[in-house]
N, C-alpha and C positions, 0 to 999 in steps of 0.2 A: 296542444302542446303536456310533457306528463306536470302533474305538481313537485315542490321539492322534495316532500317527502314520497311523492312514488321512484324520484329524480334516486335517493337514499336505500329503497328498499331495491333499489336494481342492480348499487350497487352492491351491496350488503350481501345480495341470492352471484353475486359475480362471486363474490372474496369466496362464500359458502362452494360454492361448486369446484373454483381449481384449485382450497381446501382438502371434500374430496379425494378431490384426484392426488394430489401432492399422497394426499393419505397412504393408497389405493397402493399405491409406489412401494411399499415396505415386502408387501406379499410377492412383490412379484422378486427380491431381490432373495437370490440365490446361486447355484452355485458358479452361472455361468458372467456375474457381478464380480465374481473372485477372479474368475479364469479373462477377465477384460480385464479386472488391474494390472494383475503380474503380466497379459500380454504387453501392455503397456509399457511398463517401468523395465519390463527385459529390454523393446525394443529398441534397437539402435541405431535405425533412424531417424525423422521427423514423423508423429501424427499429423497425419490428414484428416481435416474432417468434412465430412462434402454432405451436402443435402442443396432441395432448390425450394421456391418459394421463403412462406415465413421459414420455414423450417432450416434453412439459409439463413438468415440472420445468427437460429443459435446457435447455428456451426460457430458463426467468429466470435458473438459472443464463449464459446467456448474453449473456444482456439483465442482467446485472448485470455480468458483463468489458464491455460495449463500453461504459457509462456510466460506469464506472472509470479506459477509455483514451483516454476525447475524443468516443465515435460515440454518440450521443444514440438512449435507443432504451426500447424498453414491449414487456409481457408482451400477450399479447393471449390468450385461450384459445378454441378451437377451440373449445368448445360455446356458452358462455357470447357468442361472436361474433354467431352466430345467431340467440342471441335479449336481439343491442341494445347489442352492445358494441362490433360490426363500430363503430360510432360513433364513436369514437375514432382510425380513421387514415385520416388529412388527403389531402389532394392529392399533396402534395409526398413521401409516405412512404412508402417500401422494403417489403415484407417477404419473410422469409423464414417457410419450413412445414417445419416439423420428418416426419415420422411416418416408421416402418420400411418400413408394410405399400402407403403413398402411396394405401389404400383405402378408409381407413374413411368411414360415412356422411356424419358433420359434416368435413373436409374434404371430400368432394365433393361437398357447400351452401353450405362456402365457397370456395372456389378460382374456382367463378364466380363470387360476389361481388367476390374482388375485383377482377378483368378485370374484369369491371363498373363499377369506379371509374377501371380505369386505372393502379391498381397494378401495378410490379417486380415479382413476384415469384419469388424464388428458393427450391428446395425444394432441404433436406437428407434424399433421399428414399431407403433401401435397397429400393427394387426397382425400377431403372429402364421398365421397360411397365409403370406404375400409370396411374390416372388422374391425381395430383397431377407422374408426372412430364413424362406428354406434353400439359401444358399450362402447367406453368412455366415464366418464359422463360429459365433457367441451373440448371442439374442441376446437382447437388454431389454426390460417391453416393458412400451410405456402407453400402452391400450387404458382410453378413458371412456366411461362411461358414457358420457356426454360430451358436447363443447360449452361453456356459458352462454355463449353466442347461444337466441334465442332461439331462430333456426338451425340452431346447431350444425351451423355450417359452418362460421370464420375461425378457425383457430385461436384459439383461447385457454378451455382443458390441457389444450397438447401440445402446444407449447409449452405452456408454466414445465408440466411435467416432463417437456424432450428437456426446457432447461437445466431443475434437479436432479433427475440420473449425471447428466451432465458434472456437474456441483458434483455432487457424489465423488464419481471416477478422480474428482480434482481432488477435494481430499481423500480419498483415501491415498491413491499418490503424497498425496503431503505426508503422511501419518509415512508411508512406506518408506518411504527419500526421507527421512528426517527433514524435511524440509526447514530451520527456522525463521525467527522473522525477522536473522540480519541476510539471510536467504535472500528471503525476499527484500530485503529492502533492494539488493544487488542491482535489483528489474526493477526498482522504484526510483532510482535518484535523482528525481525530478519536485517529485510528490511529498508532501507535512510528514506523513508517515519515515517514505523515506529520508528522511533530513536530520528528524530522529534517535534513526538508526547506527545512521557515519556522518552526521557531522558533529567535525570538535569542536573543544573552546580555542585553541589555536587557532584554526579557520576564522574564528570570527574577531580575536584579541588580535591578528598580527595587521590588522587592516586597520586598528586602530591608532595614534597617536600613544603613545605610553610618561602619563604626567609622574613625572618623581619632584622631589625637595627634597634636600637633609634639613635635621634635626634639629639645626643651629638656622635656621632660611625664614629671618621675619614675615611675618603675615602677610604683607603689602606684593614680597617674592610668591609663597601661598599665592595668594588671588592670581594674580596673574601669570603663573604659570597654570593653576585650575579653571581659567578665562582662555589661554594659548591649545587649553588642550581640549578642551568642548567638552568631559565629557563627566563633569560635576563631583569629582575628585581627585586629590593627589597623594601618591603613596609617600612617606615618610620612609626611607630607605637611609642605610648606610655600606655602600659596598656591595648591593644584590641584596645585605640582609634589610628585611622588611620589618622595621620600627613601628609603625601608623598607620593611621591611614587620615583621610581629614577628607571631610565629605561642605555640597553645605550645609547640609543639619550641625555638624559642626562649626561652619563659620557662623550659623545664625545662635546659636547655647555660643559664644563666647563674645558677640553682642552684647547681648541677655548680662554674660557674669563679671562681664570686664569694662568696666567707662574708662578707661584709655588700651588705645595698640600699638603705638608704637612699640614699642620694645617685646612683644610678645613675641616669640617665637613655635613653629611648630610642633616641636616639643609638648607645649606648653598648652595647643590643644587640638591635638591630633587623637584618638579613640584606639587604643591597644588592641592588638586581636583579631585584625579587620577579617571576615569573610574570605574563604578561600577555596578555588579552585584548583586543581593537576591544570595541565594546555593536555594534557591528554586525554583529557574525563570529555562524554560525549559533552556539546549544550547545553540535550536537553538537561542536565542531570544538571549542567547552572543553572537552569530555568526553577526546575525545581528548589535547589539552595534559596534560589532568591524570595520565590515565593514563601515556601517556607520560617523567612526571616526579614521579610516585607524586605524587600531595598531595591535596591534598582542596577546597583554591578557586582565584581567580583575581583578584588586582585589572583589572574593569576600568575600561576606558579611552579616552575621543573618539580622535579625530578627529587633532587638539592633544597629546594623553601625560597630559589633564586623569584627573585620576581622574576616577572616578564614579558606582563601588558595587563589588562582592561579591558572585562566583559563587560557588554550594558544587554538593560536588557531589549534597548530597538536595537542591538544588529539579533537578538531574537527573534523577537519583531518582523522585520526586516527579514530574514528569511526565511518566512513566513508556518514556522513548529507551528505557535500556537493556534 
């Protein structure tokens, strides 16, 4: 068994080898890369990404990245393609074939079939003298000097290079499409990032009660309203016009200030000018207001400053936005 220091040194060497493989890719970005981006951008169909072995695993990741950034794509395993899955390729699709050697038997069978269909073919290949490279319309060179594997056999540096080349295509397409964060959110509605970009204050506040008291309400009435609505506050309003807010903190300050509460009204103890947020605002912006003011709830209003409800920090936490 290797010592701890030896094991760490192995990891450092792997990282160095793969870093060098990625750095060398920069020298291989030429006109064919621009052509590939333009071909995919103008494609009226989908991008079908195929490969076999470890290259197939890289292909699935590239497909996922494409789909989430505005480029419709699907994965087709090279071995399955020649046993029926080739039917998923449509006339308007572009095909990306990923292979280190470019000479595997499945690739040699598949490539002529794709060419016969008339689909444009982009090769991400680690051997520019290979069958795949010769047959492809566009060649993206991901040749590596050697694998990080000590036997120079297990795909390591080569698959890293393939992955980075796929990311380079995806990011270039993002820029060409002017694909924004809001566009990204449309494809990620269930994730925390997506929720930051589409979830509105009203989507959360509508689930809460609407604690409200009149300015002449006595303190016991205020406490009952706050307890019943379970949001730690009550808005003091008059026909929808917000006069102030009473929070748990206001009640504590009242107890320190007054010896008797029997005749006190909401107007006597409320805090004026409570922090507000528009119902149409993004929930993540409401969170920022709470953070910057060290508070846990905001009064929700419409465009006419009419009281709509309350959004609480717990509402945002529950959605996993933080």
